[in-house]
C-alpha positions as CSV (number, residue, x, y, z in Angstrom):
1,M,-15.7,-17.7,-29.3
2,T,-17.1,-19.2,-26.1
3,D,-14.2,-21.7,-25.8
4,D,-11.6,-19.0,-25.8
5,P,-10.2,-18.7,-22.1
6,A,-9.3,-15.0,-22.8
7,V,-12.9,-14.3,-23.8
8,L,-14.3,-16.0,-20.7
9,Q,-12.2,-13.7,-18.5
10,G,-14.5,-10.8,-19.5
11,P,-13.7,-7.4,-20.9
12,G,-11.1,-6.4,-18.2
13,P,-8.1,-8.3,-19.4
14,R,-8.8,-7.4,-23.1
15,I,-9.0,-3.7,-22.1
16,S,-5.6,-4.1,-20.4
17,Q,-4.2,-5.6,-23.6
18,E,-5.5,-2.7,-25.7
19,L,-4.0,-0.2,-23.3
20,E,-0.7,-1.9,-23.3
21,A,-0.7,-2.1,-27.1
22,R,-1.2,1.7,-27.3
23,G,1.1,2.6,-24.4
24,W,-1.9,4.1,-22.5
25,S,-2.6,4.1,-18.8
26,Q,-6.0,3.7,-17.2
27,K,-6.0,7.4,-16.6
28,D,-5.4,8.0,-20.3
29,L,-8.4,5.8,-21.2
30,A,-10.6,7.6,-18.6
31,E,-9.7,10.9,-20.3
32,V,-10.5,9.5,-23.7
33,L,-13.9,8.1,-22.6
34,G,-14.7,11.2,-20.5
35,R,-15.3,8.9,-17.5
36,P,-14.0,8.9,-13.9
37,L,-10.7,7.1,-13.4
38,Q,-12.4,5.0,-10.7
39,A,-15.0,3.8,-13.2
40,V,-12.4,2.6,-15.6
41,N,-10.5,0.9,-12.8
42,E,-13.6,-1.0,-11.7
43,I,-14.3,-2.1,-15.3
44,V,-10.8,-3.4,-15.7
45,N,-11.0,-5.2,-12.4
46,K,-14.4,-6.6,-13.3
47,T,-16.2,-5.2,-10.3
48,K,-18.3,-2.9,-12.7
49,Q,-20.2,-4.2,-15.6
50,V,-19.8,-2.9,-19.2
51,T,-23.1,-1.3,-20.0
52,P,-24.3,-0.8,-23.6
53,E,-23.3,2.8,-23.4
54,T,-19.8,1.9,-22.2
55,A,-19.5,-0.8,-24.9
56,V,-20.2,1.9,-27.6
57,Q,-17.5,4.2,-26.0
58,L,-15.0,1.3,-25.8
59,G,-15.6,0.4,-29.5
60,R,-15.0,4.0,-30.6
61,A,-11.9,4.3,-28.4
62,F,-10.3,1.0,-29.6
63,G,-11.6,0.9,-33.2
64,T,-13.8,-2.2,-32.6
65,T,-17.6,-2.7,-32.6
66,A,-19.7,-2.1,-29.6
67,E,-21.1,-5.6,-29.9
68,F,-17.6,-7.0,-29.3
69,W,-17.5,-5.5,-25.8
70,A,-21.1,-6.2,-25.1
71,N,-20.7,-9.9,-26.0
72,L,-17.5,-10.2,-23.9
73,E,-19.5,-8.9,-20.9
74,A,-22.5,-11.1,-21.6
75,L,-20.5,-14.3,-22.0
76,Y,-18.5,-13.5,-18.8
77,R,-21.7,-13.0,-16.7
78,V,-23.2,-16.2,-18.1
79,R,-20.0,-18.1,-17.1
80,L,-20.2,-16.7,-13.5
81,A,-23.9,-17.7,-13.2
82,K,-23.1,-21.3,-14.3
83,Q,-20.2,-21.5,-11.8
84,A,-22.4,-20.2,-9.0
85,A,-25.1,-22.7,-9.8
86,E,-22.6,-25.6,-9.8
87,D,-21.1,-24.8,-6.4
88,S,-22.7,-25.6,-3.1
89,D,-22.9,-22.9,-0.4
90,V,-20.4,-24.8,1.7
91,E,-17.9,-25.0,-1.2
92,R,-18.4,-21.3,-2.0
93,R,-17.8,-20.3,1.7
94,S,-14.7,-22.5,1.8
95,R,-13.4,-20.8,-1.3
96,L,-14.0,-17.3,0.2
97,Y,-12.2,-18.2,3.5
98,A,-9.3,-19.5,1.5
99,L,-9.2,-16.3,-0.5
100,A,-9.2,-13.8,2.4
101,P,-9.3,-13.6,6.2
102,V,-13.1,-13.1,6.1
103,S,-13.7,-13.1,9.8
104,E,-11.1,-10.4,10.3
105,L,-12.5,-8.3,7.4
106,I,-15.9,-8.4,9.1
107,R,-14.4,-7.6,12.5
108,R,-12.7,-4.5,11.2
109,G,-15.8,-3.4,9.4
110,W,-14.1,-3.7,6.0
111,I,-17.0,-5.8,4.7
112,R,-20.5,-6.5,6.0
113,A,-21.4,-9.8,7.6
114,S,-24.1,-11.8,5.9
115,T,-25.6,-15.2,6.3
116,R,-26.4,-15.3,2.6
117,V,-23.4,-16.7,0.6
118,D,-24.3,-14.6,-2.4
119,D,-24.0,-11.4,-0.4
120,L,-20.8,-12.5,1.4
121,E,-19.2,-13.5,-1.9
122,R,-20.1,-10.2,-3.5
123,A,-18.7,-8.3,-0.5
124,V,-15.4,-10.2,-0.5
125,C,-15.0,-10.0,-4.3
126,D,-15.8,-6.3,-4.3
127,F,-13.2,-5.7,-1.5
128,L,-10.5,-7.7,-3.3
129,E,-11.5,-6.1,-6.7
130,I,-12.1,-9.4,-8.5
131,G,-15.0,-10.5,-10.6
132,N,-15.5,-13.8,-8.8
133,A,-14.1,-16.0,-6.1
134,R,-12.1,-18.2,-8.5
135,E,-9.9,-15.3,-9.5
136,E,-6.6,-14.3,-7.9
137,P,-6.6,-10.8,-6.5
138,S,-3.8,-8.5,-7.8
139,A,-1.8,-6.1,-5.7
140,P,0.5,-3.2,-6.6
141,V,3.4,-4.8,-4.7
142,T,5.9,-6.9,-6.7
143,K,6.5,-9.4,-3.9
144,L,2.8,-10.3,-3.7
145,R,2.3,-10.5,-7.5
146,H,4.7,-13.4,-7.6
147,T,3.3,-15.3,-4.7
148,P,0.8,-17.9,-6.1
149,T,-0.1,-19.7,-2.9
150,R,-2.9,-18.7,-0.6
151,D,-1.3,-19.4,2.7
152,P,-2.8,-17.4,5.6
153,E,0.0,-14.9,5.8
154,T,-0.2,-14.0,2.1
155,R,-3.9,-13.6,1.9
156,A,-3.8,-11.3,5.0
157,K,-1.1,-9.2,3.3
158,V,-3.2,-8.9,0.1
159,A,-6.2,-7.9,2.2
160,W,-4.0,-5.3,4.0
161,I,-2.9,-3.8,0.6
162,K,-6.4,-3.7,-0.7
163,R,-7.6,-1.8,2.3
164,A,-4.7,0.6,1.8
165,E,-5.7,1.1,-1.8
166,R,-9.3,1.8,-0.9
167,L,-8.3,4.5,1.6
168,V,-5.9,6.0,-1.0
169,R,-8.6,6.4,-3.6
170,A,-10.6,8.5,-1.1
171,Q,-7.8,11.0,-0.9
172,R,-6.8,13.9,-3.0
173,V,-3.1,14.7,-3.5
174,G,-1.2,17.1,-5.7
175,Q,0.9,16.4,-8.8
176,F,3.9,14.1,-8.1
177,D,7.3,14.9,-9.4
178,R,10.2,12.7,-8.2
179,D,12.8,15.4,-8.4
180,A,10.6,17.8,-6.3
181,F,10.0,15.0,-3.8
182,G,13.8,14.4,-3.5
183,E,14.4,18.1,-2.9
184,A,11.6,18.2,-0.2
185,I,13.0,15.3,1.8
186,P,15.1,17.5,4.2
187,R,11.9,19.5,5.0
188,L,9.9,16.4,5.7
189,F,12.5,15.3,8.3
190,D,12.4,18.7,10.0
191,L,9.2,17.3,11.4
192,A,11.1,14.6,13.3
193,M,11.9,16.8,16.3
194,A,8.7,17.1,18.2
195,P,6.2,14.1,18.4
196,S,3.2,16.4,17.6
197,D,4.8,17.4,14.3
198,V,4.2,14.0,12.9
199,S,0.5,15.0,12.4
200,R,1.8,17.5,9.8
201,L,3.5,14.8,7.7
202,P,0.4,13.5,5.8
203,G,-0.5,17.0,4.6
204,A,3.1,17.7,3.5
205,L,3.2,14.5,1.5
206,A,-0.2,15.2,-0.1
207,D,1.2,18.5,-1.3
208,L,4.0,16.6,-3.0
209,G,1.6,14.2,-4.7
210,V,2.3,11.3,-2.3
211,H,-0.5,9.4,-0.5
212,F,-0.1,8.4,3.1
213,V,-2.2,5.8,4.9
214,V,-2.0,3.9,8.1
215,V,-3.6,0.4,8.2
216,P,-2.8,-1.7,11.3
217,H,-1.3,-5.1,10.4
218,L,-3.5,-8.1,10.3
219,P,-3.0,-11.2,12.5
220,R,-0.3,-13.6,11.2
221,T,1.5,-10.8,9.4
222,Y,4.6,-8.8,10.5
223,L,4.2,-5.8,8.2
224,D,5.9,-2.6,8.9
225,G,5.0,-0.7,5.8
226,A,4.9,-0.6,2.0
227,A,5.6,1.7,-0.9
228,F,3.6,1.3,-4.1
229,V,1.8,3.2,-6.8
230,V,-1.9,3.7,-7.3
231,D,-3.2,5.7,-10.3
232,E,0.3,7.1,-11.0
233,H,0.7,8.5,-7.5
234,P,3.2,6.9,-5.0
235,V,1.7,5.6,-1.7
236,I,3.5,5.2,1.6
237,A,1.5,2.9,3.8
238,L,2.5,2.1,7.4
239,T,1.1,-0.2,10.1
240,L,2.4,1.4,13.3
241,R,3.1,-2.1,14.5
242,Y,5.5,-0.6,17.0
243,D,4.0,2.5,18.6
244,R,7.3,4.2,19.0
245,L,8.7,7.5,17.5
246,D,12.0,6.1,16.3
247,N,10.4,3.1,14.6
248,F,7.8,5.3,12.9
249,W,10.4,7.6,11.4
250,F,12.8,4.9,10.3
251,T,10.0,2.9,8.6
252,F,8.7,6.1,7.0
253,A,12.2,7.0,5.8
254,H,12.7,3.5,4.4
255,E,9.5,3.7,2.4
256,A,10.2,7.3,1.3
257,A,13.5,6.1,0.0
258,H,11.7,3.5,-2.2
259,V,9.6,6.4,-3.6
260,A,12.6,8.6,-4.2
261,H,14.4,5.8,-5.9
262,G,11.4,4.8,-8.0
263,D,11.5,1.2,-6.8
264,G,7.9,0.3,-7.5
265,G,5.9,-1.9,-5.2
266,V,7.7,-3.0,-2.1
267,L,6.3,-4.7,1.0
268,D,8.4,-4.6,4.1
269,D,7.8,-7.3,6.7
270,R,10.3,-7.8,9.4
271,P,10.8,-11.6,9.2
272,D,12.1,-11.2,5.6
273,R,14.6,-8.5,6.3
274,A,17.5,-11.0,7.0
275,N,16.7,-12.6,3.6
276,R,16.7,-9.3,1.8
277,K,20.1,-8.0,2.9
278,G,21.5,-9.0,-0.5
279,D,18.8,-6.9,-2.3
280,P,20.5,-3.8,-3.7
281,A,17.2,-1.8,-3.6
282,E,16.7,-2.7,0.1
283,R,20.3,-1.8,1.0
284,A,19.9,1.5,-0.8
285,A,16.7,2.3,1.0
286,D,18.2,1.4,4.4
287,N,21.2,3.6,3.7
288,A,19.2,6.5,2.6
289,A,16.8,6.3,5.5
290,S,19.7,6.1,8.0
291,G,21.5,9.1,6.4
292,W,18.4,11.2,6.3
293,L,17.6,10.6,9.9
294,I,21.1,11.2,11.3
295,E,24.0,12.6,9.2
296,P,26.7,9.8,9.3
297,A,29.7,12.2,10.0
298,G,27.8,13.8,12.9
299,L,26.9,10.4,14.4
300,K,30.5,9.2,14.0
301,T,31.8,12.3,15.9
302,F,29.1,11.9,18.6
303,R,30.1,8.3,19.2
304,E,33.8,9.2,19.4
305,V,33.2,12.0,21.9
306,T,31.0,9.9,24.1
307,A,33.2,6.8,23.8
308,D,30.0,4.9,23.0
309,T,28.7,5.4,26.5
310,P,26.5,8.5,26.1
311,T,24.7,10.1,29.0
312,R,21.1,11.5,28.8
313,P,22.3,15.1,28.7
314,Q,24.7,14.2,25.8
315,I,22.0,12.5,23.9
316,E,19.6,15.4,24.4
317,A,22.2,17.9,23.3
318,F,23.1,16.0,20.2
319,A,19.4,15.5,19.3
320,E,18.9,19.2,19.7
321,R,21.9,20.0,17.5
322,V,20.8,17.7,14.6
323,G,17.1,18.6,14.9
324,R,15.9,15.1,15.8
325,H,13.9,13.7,18.7
326,P,16.1,11.8,21.2
327,S,14.2,8.6,20.4
328,I,15.8,8.6,17.0
329,I,19.3,8.9,18.4
330,V,18.7,6.2,21.0
331,G,17.0,3.9,18.4
332,R,20.0,4.2,16.1
333,L,22.5,3.5,18.9
334,Q,20.4,0.5,20.0
335,H,20.2,-0.8,16.4
336,D,23.9,-0.5,15.9
337,E,24.4,-2.3,19.3
338,V,26.3,0.6,20.7
339,I,23.9,0.5,23.7
340,S,21.5,-2.3,24.8
341,W,17.8,-2.3,24.1
342,T,17.2,-1.7,27.8
343,Q,19.3,1.5,28.0
344,H,17.9,5.0,27.7
345,R,14.3,3.8,27.3
346,W,13.2,7.2,28.6
347,A,13.7,8.5,25.1
348,H,11.1,6.4,23.4
349,V,7.7,7.9,23.2
350,P,4.4,6.7,21.5
351,I,3.3,8.2,18.3
352,R,-0.1,6.7,17.6
353,S,-2.2,9.5,19.2
354,W,-0.8,12.1,16.8
355,L,-1.8,10.0,13.8
356,E,-5.2,8.9,15.0
357,P,-7.2,10.7,12.2
358,W,-5.3,8.6,9.6
359,I,-5.5,5.2,11.2
360,D,-7.7,3.0,9.0
361,Q,-9.6,6.0,7.7
362,V,-9.3,9.2,5.7
363,P,-9.6,12.4,7.6
364,T,-12.5,14.5,6.5
365,A,-10.2,17.3,5.5
366,A,-8.0,15.0,3.4
């Protein structure tokens, strides 16, 4: 039994297999066991040990013996202890720094600094939701799941996603229904007129069962945002890499389109956009976002009337008519190369101050 690689991975992967065989989610198992969803998630991710009491519950839930689960846990912990004893402190620290941008995690307060390698390793592994530093962290984003290398950019992206997940699990949101979300989209974009109205967006999303978090991007990444699912609820995560109203609303609209289309985990980083133009899901998200922000026929008429040389009064009048901030109009014209990036810069306003309560934290009222 001890030579079986599956056994030596601990109870987590075996629980996942049992869930898949039954068509259960982690939420289903939590309800069967009468345990919090977070506790089940931690057991599956091997950050929480299977106690004798939990072993009994798992045995009853899956039709096995309690001893089976207790032995899996014991063998796994013995394996970890042997590995730790075989590694020097230098090797262990090197592995941790290859796994995650440790210095940046400490600087941001995401993990605690420690001179003891045991404590540092535990902090990093807990943050990444892995049982030990030899494991690869998983992320609810398709693009990252299929990236086996640990280059600096990828490990920073994984850390960013993990921070977003942690913030999400501290939030409470309503029940999600994709049809209801689609019907509510016009109301969400009614908030794109006044800069201050952006502060109402997280609450509106929570009522629709959608999590919203802001996690500033890490060095050596170019993340704009992501859309993924945690515990059966969609998540829209943004970086505010560009503190500009038009950029915020287009990025939000793009991620909202992924949610509306049921695309699953998508990570949007600007350097890859040229390579993703052939991706139907990305094209569909871009088209939906553009149409939600400015109705195509109205924009076409505006360009014809202004002969693609709009004045400030014309831009302001059009923005008022379509219920959007002038920054969104100007941003679209700049993107379409109708006007240069240096024209009508008066329209662009910062947005960060209105979202301050959500930046790398969960508001106390959330």
